[in-house]
N, C-alpha and C positions, 0 to 999 in steps of 0.2 A: 141276798147280798149281805155279807157279814158286817160290812161297815155302815149299813143303813141307819142303825141306831145312833152311832157316833155322829154321822152327818146331820141327822135330825136335831141332835142336841146343839151342835154348832150353829145351825141355821136358826134355831129358836133364840139363841143368845143375840145373834145379829138382828133379828126381827125385833126382839125386845129392846135392844139398844136404840134402834131407829125410832121406835115408838116413844121411848123415854126421852129422846132428844127433842121431841115435840112439846114436852112438858117442862122445858128447862126454865120457864119463868115462874115456877112455883116459889113462893116466898121462902127465904132462908130458914125462918123459924119452923116452917112445915117440913123442910128438908131435914133439919136437925132432928125433929121429932121422929120422922120416918126412919132415919138412920139409926137412932137409938132403939126403936122398935125392932129393926132388922138385927141389930147387934144382940139384943136380948133373946130374940128367937134363935139366932145362930148359937148363942151360949147354951140354951136349953138343948138344942140338937146335939151339940158337942158333948154335953154331959150324958145324954142318952146313949150316944155311941161309945163313950168311954166306959160305961158300966157293962158293956157287952163282953168285956175281957174275961177269959177264964183263968188267967194268971197275970195279974196287974204288974208283977215284977218284969215281965217281958215288955210291957208297954213302957215302963220307966227306963229300962236298959236301952230300948230302941230309941226313945227320945233323946237320952243323954248321948249315946253314940252317934245318932243322927245329927244332933246339934253340933257335935265336935267336927264331924265330916263337913257339914254345911258351912261352919265358920271357916274351916281350912280352905274350902273351895270358894268362899265368898259368894254363895248362891244368891243371897238377897241383893247384894250389890250388882251382880251380873244381870239379874232380872230387872232391877231398877234402871240399869244402863240401857237395857233393851227398850224399856218404856220411854226413857229420855231420848233415845235415838229416834223412836217413832214420833215423839213430840216435835223434834227438830225437823224431821222430814215433812211433817204435816203443818208445821208452823204453830205458833201459840194459839191456844184455844180458850175462848171465853166461856166455854161450857165445862171447864174443870181441868184438872191436871191429868193429862193423858197417861203419864207414868203411874200415878196413884190408882187410876181407874183400871188400868191393865193388870197391875200387880194384885190389887185387892180382889178383883173379879176372878182372875185366874185361880187364886187360892180358894176362894169360896166355891167355885164350880168344880175344880179338879180334886181337891182334898175331900174325900167323903166315901161312904160305903156304896151309895147308889151307882156312882161311876164305875167302880171296880166290879161290883156284882152284876150290873147291867151289861158291861162289856164282856164279862166272862159268859154270861147267859147268851149273849149274841154269838159268841164264838163257839161255845160248846153245843148249844141247842138250836141256834139260829132264831132265838126268841128275843125280840127287841122291846117287849112290853115295859121292862124296867127303865130302859133309856128313854122310851117315849114319855113315860111318866115324869122322869127327871127333866126332860126337855120342856114340858109344860111349866114345871116349877121354876126352872132356870130362866125361862122367858119372862115370867113375872118379876123375878128377882133382878134381872137385867134392866127392866124398866125402872125399878126403884133405884138401883145403883147408878144408872145413867143420870137420873135427875139430881143426884147428890155428888157423884164423882166425875161425871163427864163422859164424853164419847170414847175415852180410852177403853171402856168396858168391851167395846166391839172386838178388840183384838184378842180378847180371851178366847174367842171362838177357835182360834188356831191351835193353841195347846190342848183344848178340849177334844178336838177332832183327832189330833195326833196321839194323845194319851189314851183315850178310849179306843181308838182305832187299832193301836199297837197291841193293847191288851186283848182285844177281840181276835186279832190275827194270831196272837200267841196262844189264845185259848183253843183255837181249832186243833192244836197239836198237844194240848196240855195233858189229856188223858193218857198219852203214850208214856209219860215219864213221871207224873205226879199222882199218887193214889188219892181217891176221893176223900178219905179220912184226913189226910194231911192237908189237902186243899181247903177243907172246911175249917181246920184249925188256923191256917194261914189267914183266911178271910176274916175270922173272928178277931184275931189280934191286930191285923192291919186296920180293921174297922175301928177298934178301940184306940189305936195309936193315932189314926186320922181324926178321931173324935176330940182328942186333946188339942190337936192343931186347930180344929174348927172352933173349939172353946176359946183359944187364944185369938183367933180372928174376930170373934164376937167382942171380947174385951178390948181389942184394938179399935173396933168400930165405934164403941161408945166412949172411947178415950181413957179407959182405966189403965191400959198397959201400952207398951210399944214393943211387943215381942216380934222379933225377926222370924216370922213364921216360915218364910221360904227356906231359911237355914235349917229348919227342922224336917224338911221333906225327905231327906235320906233315911229318916227313921222308919218310914213305911217299908222300904226295902229291907232295912236291918231287921224289922220285926219278922218278915218272912224267912230270913236267914236263920234267926234264933229259933223260931218254931221248927224249921227243918232240921236243925242240929239236935234239938231236944227229941224230935220224933225218931231220929236215927238211934238215939241212945235210950 
């Protein structure tokens, strides 16, 4: 089943959120410390991903163009509005801001190399090992995020399943029109571009910046387009 890995990832986040909600009485000082640790770890992960680029100019152009597109489309505002809508439907929560939990968790879980690579592997080879590994990691991260950001984290399971599922379905046909050499280049630059976004998420988590990371998301698609154009010429 091509969607098995994506479903496992979504379920792991739901399970992690439910476990995290049981530990909501953790002292605020401990939550702050844990969130800072998470932020620092995410920053290191983002740096590692960013260094994978073979041509960092592509990453820069992708982020700039992606940021312009994201700002024009008000992506951050729209995602926040969706989170606020969920919060209104569920009522106010004493366990944290649902909108913040949903947005932050979605960005942490969706923006990254493992989701893309794992979904591609699920679609092309029917191998779900990468997504299974990501599921375990995301489950633990969901526990921590829930104790600090609240139960809104659970709704990030929806975009995870949709995002990874669509890539996996697309990947079942990808060999028909994208050469392996081009696909490898696209994955490298998409990974590096996503790494800078992961870095921004980390600095946001520890309070250093207030980058509208959701507005940068089109940069991932832009990087694939730029690589494809350069490949043709």
